[in-house]
C-alpha positions as CSV (number, residue, x, y, z in Angstrom):
1,M,212.5,68.0,166.9
2,I,209.9,64.3,166.0
3,N,212.1,61.6,166.8
4,S,211.0,58.9,164.8
5,G,212.8,56.3,162.8
6,E,212.9,52.6,162.0
7,L,214.8,49.1,162.7
8,A,215.2,46.0,161.1
9,G,215.9,42.9,162.2
10,Q,214.6,39.7,164.7
11,I,212.0,41.1,166.4
12,L,211.1,40.5,169.7
13,T,207.8,40.7,170.7
14,P,205.5,38.7,173.7
15,G,204.9,36.6,171.5
16,G,208.0,35.4,170.1
17,F,210.5,36.6,167.1
18,V,209.8,38.8,164.4
19,S,211.3,38.6,161.1
20,G,210.6,42.2,160.1
21,R,211.2,45.9,161.4
22,I,210.3,47.9,164.0
23,L,208.6,51.9,163.3
24,W,208.4,54.4,166.1
25,R,207.0,57.9,166.5
26,D,208.0,60.0,169.7
27,G,210.2,57.9,171.6
28,L,207.1,54.8,171.5
29,I,206.9,51.8,169.4
30,E,203.8,52.9,166.8
31,R,203.9,49.0,165.0
32,I,205.7,46.3,164.1
33,E,206.0,44.5,160.3
34,K,207.2,41.0,159.0
35,A,208.7,41.4,156.3
36,H,211.7,38.9,154.2
37,G,215.1,39.4,154.4
38,A,215.1,41.8,157.5
39,P,218.7,41.0,159.5
40,E,219.8,38.3,161.5
41,A,220.9,40.8,164.7
42,Y,218.6,39.9,167.1
43,V,216.3,43.5,167.7
44,L,215.2,42.9,172.0
45,P,213.6,45.7,175.0
46,G,216.2,47.2,176.2
47,F,217.8,45.8,179.6
48,V,216.2,47.1,183.0
49,D,218.1,47.3,186.0
50,L,216.7,47.4,189.5
51,H,219.5,47.6,191.6
52,C,222.6,49.3,190.3
53,H,225.1,51.7,192.8
54,G,227.0,52.4,190.8
55,G,229.9,52.0,187.4
56,G,232.3,54.5,185.0
57,G,234.0,55.1,187.9
58,A,231.2,56.9,190.1
59,D,228.5,55.9,192.7
60,V,225.3,57.5,193.4
61,M,226.1,58.6,197.2
62,D,228.4,60.9,195.5
63,G,225.4,62.5,194.5
64,G,226.4,65.9,191.4
65,E,226.8,64.4,188.3
66,A,227.2,60.9,189.3
67,V,224.7,59.8,189.1
68,R,224.4,60.8,185.0
69,T,227.9,59.0,184.8
70,V,226.3,55.8,186.5
71,A,223.7,56.2,183.6
72,A,225.9,56.7,180.3
73,T,228.3,54.3,181.4
74,H,225.4,51.7,181.0
75,A,223.0,53.0,179.5
76,A,226.6,52.1,176.5
77,T,226.1,47.8,177.5
78,G,222.2,48.4,177.1
79,T,220.4,49.3,180.2
80,T,218.3,51.5,179.1
81,S,215.8,52.1,182.8
82,F,217.3,51.4,185.9
83,L,216.7,52.1,189.6
84,A,219.5,54.0,191.1
85,T,220.6,52.4,194.8
86,T,222.2,53.9,197.5
87,M,223.8,52.6,200.7
88,T,222.6,52.4,203.9
89,A,225.1,55.7,205.3
90,P,224.4,58.5,207.6
91,V,221.0,60.0,206.8
92,P,222.6,63.5,205.2
93,D,224.5,61.1,203.2
94,I,221.6,59.1,201.0
95,E,219.7,62.9,201.5
96,K,222.2,63.7,199.2
97,A,222.0,61.4,197.4
98,L,218.0,61.0,196.8
99,A,218.3,64.8,195.4
100,A,221.1,63.8,192.9
101,A,218.8,60.9,191.3
102,E,215.9,62.6,191.5
103,S,217.1,65.6,189.7
104,V,218.4,63.8,187.0
105,R,215.1,61.3,186.4
106,K,213.2,64.7,185.8
107,A,215.9,66.3,183.4
108,P,217.3,62.8,181.0
109,A,220.2,63.2,178.6
110,R,220.8,62.0,175.5
111,G,223.3,59.2,176.1
112,E,221.7,58.4,179.2
113,A,219.1,55.3,180.1
114,T,216.6,56.6,182.2
115,V,216.6,56.9,186.0
116,L,212.8,55.0,187.1
117,G,213.2,56.2,190.6
118,V,215.6,55.0,193.7
119,H,216.2,51.1,195.1
120,L,216.5,52.4,198.6
121,E,219.2,49.7,199.7
122,G,219.6,50.7,203.3
123,P,219.5,52.4,205.9
124,F,217.0,50.3,207.3
125,I,219.3,46.3,207.6
126,S,220.5,44.3,210.0
127,P,223.6,45.3,211.7
128,E,224.3,41.7,211.8
129,R,223.9,40.7,208.0
130,L,225.5,44.3,206.3
131,G,227.2,41.9,203.7
132,A,229.3,45.1,201.9
133,Q,227.2,48.1,204.1
134,P,228.7,50.7,206.4
135,A,227.7,49.8,209.7
136,N,225.1,52.9,210.1
137,A,221.5,50.3,209.8
138,I,219.2,51.6,211.9
139,P,215.3,50.6,212.7
140,G,212.4,51.6,210.0
141,S,211.0,54.8,210.8
142,I,208.0,55.6,208.8
143,E,208.7,58.9,209.6
144,L,212.4,59.5,208.1
145,M,211.3,57.5,205.0
146,R,208.3,60.4,204.6
147,R,211.0,63.3,204.6
148,F,212.7,60.6,202.3
149,L,210.0,59.8,200.0
150,D,210.0,64.7,199.7
151,L,213.6,64.2,198.4
152,A,212.9,61.4,195.3
153,A,210.6,59.2,193.8
154,I,211.2,55.5,196.3
155,R,210.6,52.5,194.3
156,V,212.3,49.6,195.6
157,V,213.1,49.7,199.7
158,T,215.2,46.6,201.1
159,V,213.9,46.1,204.6
160,A,215.5,42.9,207.5
161,T,212.8,42.0,209.3
162,E,215.4,42.4,212.5
163,A,215.1,46.4,211.3
164,D,211.4,46.4,210.9
165,R,210.5,44.1,214.8
166,D,206.8,44.7,214.6
167,G,205.9,44.8,210.7
168,A,204.7,48.9,210.5
169,F,207.0,49.9,208.7
170,I,206.6,47.4,206.0
171,R,202.8,48.2,205.5
172,Y,203.4,51.6,205.7
173,L,205.8,51.0,202.4
174,V,203.6,48.3,200.8
175,E,199.6,51.1,201.1
176,A,202.0,53.7,200.0
177,G,202.5,52.1,197.0
178,I,206.4,51.1,197.0
179,R,208.1,47.5,196.3
180,A,209.3,46.4,199.9
181,Q,211.9,43.4,199.9
182,L,213.2,41.6,202.3
183,G,217.0,42.3,203.1
184,H,220.3,41.7,204.2
185,S,218.5,40.2,207.2
186,L,218.8,36.9,209.2
187,A,215.6,36.3,209.6
188,D,214.7,33.0,210.5
189,Y,212.0,31.1,207.5
190,E,208.6,31.3,209.6
191,T,208.7,35.6,210.1
192,A,210.2,35.8,206.3
193,A,207.4,33.9,205.4
194,E,204.9,36.3,207.4
195,A,206.4,39.9,206.2
196,I,205.7,37.8,202.8
197,R,202.6,37.7,204.2
198,C,202.2,41.2,205.0
199,G,202.9,42.1,201.7
200,C,207.4,42.0,200.7
201,R,207.1,40.7,197.2
202,S,210.7,40.3,196.4
203,V,214.2,39.7,198.6
204,T,217.0,41.5,197.3
205,H,220.0,39.5,195.0
206,L,218.3,35.9,196.7
207,F,220.9,34.2,198.2
208,N,223.1,36.9,199.2
209,A,223.6,39.0,202.5
210,M,220.3,36.8,204.1
211,S,219.4,33.7,206.4
212,P,220.6,30.1,203.3
213,L,218.3,27.9,203.0
214,L,219.0,23.9,205.2
215,H,216.5,21.9,205.1
216,R,215.3,21.4,209.0
217,A,216.1,25.8,208.9
218,P,214.7,27.4,205.5
219,G,215.1,30.7,206.1
220,I,215.1,33.1,203.8
221,V,215.6,32.1,201.1
222,G,213.6,28.9,201.6
223,A,210.7,31.4,202.1
224,A,211.7,33.2,198.7
225,L,211.7,29.9,196.9
226,A,208.1,29.0,198.1
227,H,205.8,31.7,198.9
228,L,207.5,34.4,195.7
229,D,206.4,34.8,192.1
230,Y,209.2,37.5,192.1
231,A,213.2,38.0,192.9
232,E,216.1,39.8,192.0
233,L,219.5,37.7,191.1
234,I,223.4,39.1,190.3
235,P,223.7,36.7,187.3
236,D,228.0,37.9,187.5
237,L,228.5,33.7,188.3
238,L,230.0,34.6,190.7
239,H,227.3,36.0,194.1
240,V,225.2,32.5,193.3
241,H,226.3,29.4,191.3
242,P,224.3,28.9,187.7
243,G,223.2,25.7,189.5
244,A,221.9,27.5,192.3
245,I,220.5,29.8,190.3
246,R,218.5,27.2,187.6
247,A,216.8,25.5,190.9
248,A,215.3,29.3,192.0
249,L,214.2,29.7,188.0
250,R,211.8,26.7,189.1
251,A,211.0,27.9,192.1
252,I,210.3,31.3,191.2
253,P,208.5,32.2,188.3
254,N,209.6,36.0,188.2
255,V,213.2,35.6,188.7
256,Y,215.3,39.0,187.5
257,A,218.7,40.4,186.6
258,V,220.3,42.8,188.8
259,T,223.8,44.1,188.2
260,D,224.1,45.4,191.7
261,A,226.8,47.7,189.7
262,T,230.1,49.2,191.6
263,P,231.5,52.1,190.1
264,A,234.1,49.6,189.5
265,T,231.8,48.3,186.6
266,G,233.3,49.2,183.1
267,M,236.6,49.9,184.7
268,P,240.0,48.3,184.8
269,D,241.3,46.6,188.5
270,G,242.3,48.4,191.5
271,A,240.5,50.3,194.0
272,Y,237.7,52.0,194.1
273,K,234.6,53.7,197.0
274,L,231.9,52.1,197.5
275,G,229.6,54.2,199.8
276,S,232.2,54.8,202.3
277,Q,234.1,51.6,202.4
278,S,237.2,51.2,199.5
279,V,237.1,48.6,198.1
280,F,238.2,46.8,194.7
281,K,238.6,45.3,191.5
282,C,240.0,42.0,190.5
283,D,239.1,40.4,187.4
284,N,235.0,40.1,186.9
285,G,234.8,40.4,191.6
286,V,234.6,43.2,193.1
287,R,235.5,42.9,197.1
288,L,236.3,44.5,200.9
289,A,239.8,44.4,201.6
290,D,238.4,40.5,204.1
291,G,237.6,39.3,200.8
292,T,233.8,40.2,201.4
293,L,232.3,40.3,197.7
294,A,231.2,43.7,197.2
295,G,228.3,44.7,194.4
296,S,229.9,44.1,191.2
297,C,231.8,44.7,188.3
298,L,228.6,43.0,186.5
299,T,226.6,44.9,182.9
300,M,223.3,43.4,181.6
301,A,224.4,42.4,178.5
302,E,227.0,40.4,180.7
303,A,224.4,39.2,182.5
304,F,222.3,38.2,179.7
305,R,225.1,36.6,177.6
306,N,225.6,34.7,181.7
307,L,222.4,33.7,181.3
308,V,222.2,32.0,178.0
309,S,225.1,30.4,178.8
310,I,223.8,28.5,182.2
311,G,221.3,27.1,179.3
312,L,218.5,29.6,178.9
313,A,216.6,30.7,175.3
314,I,218.0,33.6,174.3
315,E,213.7,34.9,175.0
316,E,213.8,33.5,178.5
317,A,217.0,36.2,178.9
318,S,215.9,38.2,177.7
319,R,212.4,38.4,180.1
320,R,214.7,37.7,182.7
321,T,216.9,41.4,181.5
322,S,213.6,43.5,181.5
323,T,210.2,42.1,181.4
324,F,209.8,40.6,184.5
325,A,212.5,43.8,186.5
326,A,209.0,46.1,184.5
327,D,206.5,44.4,185.6
328,Y,207.8,44.1,189.2
329,I,207.7,47.2,189.6
330,G,204.8,48.4,187.3
331,E,205.9,49.8,184.5
332,A,204.3,48.7,181.3
333,G,205.8,50.3,178.9
334,R,209.5,49.3,179.6
335,G,210.7,46.1,178.8
336,R,208.7,44.8,175.7
337,L,208.6,45.3,171.9
338,V,204.8,46.4,171.8
339,P,202.5,49.5,169.8
340,G,202.8,52.3,172.6
341,A,205.9,50.4,174.5
342,F,209.2,53.0,174.6
343,A,211.2,52.5,171.9
344,D,214.5,51.1,174.3
345,M,216.0,48.3,172.3
346,V,219.3,46.6,172.1
347,V,220.7,44.7,168.8
348,I,222.5,42.2,169.8
349,E,224.4,39.9,167.5
350,T,223.9,36.3,167.2
351,N,227.3,35.5,168.9
352,L,225.5,37.6,171.7
353,S,227.5,40.8,171.1
354,M,226.5,44.3,171.6
355,A,225.6,46.1,168.0
356,D,223.9,49.6,169.2
357,V,221.5,50.9,172.0
358,F,218.3,52.8,171.5
359,V,216.9,54.6,173.9
360,G,213.1,56.2,173.7
361,G,214.5,55.9,170.1
362,T,217.6,58.0,170.0
363,A,220.6,55.7,168.8
364,L,224.0,55.9,171.0
365,S,225.6,55.2,168.6
């Protein structure tokens, strides 16, 4: 069946909004035509989420069909592509999750966000900065990474310098074309800056689970603000204060939003599992029993609206929820509405509510 169609509205192109219609064929954008009288609704690139653990009660770490539940849950709120994200856990549990994510990546289904690969968040992190990760951290292992890569397309790896004392693991990741990013670490500024020099191009959930910025001890946050072009950040307005978000946007050109979503996303308040941890959702937060933030219940649609609420223009909020993330992992055909790109789109009403979602030109509604 030929997947073709057209959609009219205020279309966000790299050059700005165009009033007209977007046409696609075989799931790819063919052209954008200007036209008068188009609907006022905004047609934006589909959201791209590079850090997503779960949703709809399912956890990537569950393996099996859980990844499909996560993909469908987030597609319904505008995420058209994402990285299935693992947690620190015993190696067999990680391998089960990798195999499941790869199975879904290779066989996408209607109504699901596209799995672009895996973000491996752990086990190569600091045991002193676990955040909500279980206590299964281990040193970076090239041999183990090769095993993991045999199971799945791993696009991003979170690594702490404490797990890579001589930098060999980070160098291996960079040479393999994998995006290495600092996170879950207490590294000082100098160590973090050296890791960035060696190829770390981003940090995992900026400000969270890392050494903070102090004026005499700038830490990983200071190194990120001083040296990086990319950084992921959770804009649920709970993990990071709006003032800190705005400071990061001034310092790091391509800050991109992630959800760090858990199985609690899209679900009522209550108790859930995140990997081997018990977590509790209340209002817009997810926490361990001791109150530690444990991922989020954020969607990318909410991330977009939150960025607008703190003063970003719709165009910039869109880039930070789609384009920059796609650029970071080299997905030139996603995160933008241009001829030749995937027809991944979200339709947003003028009040910023979600009207429709298209994945590869197929409407979810």
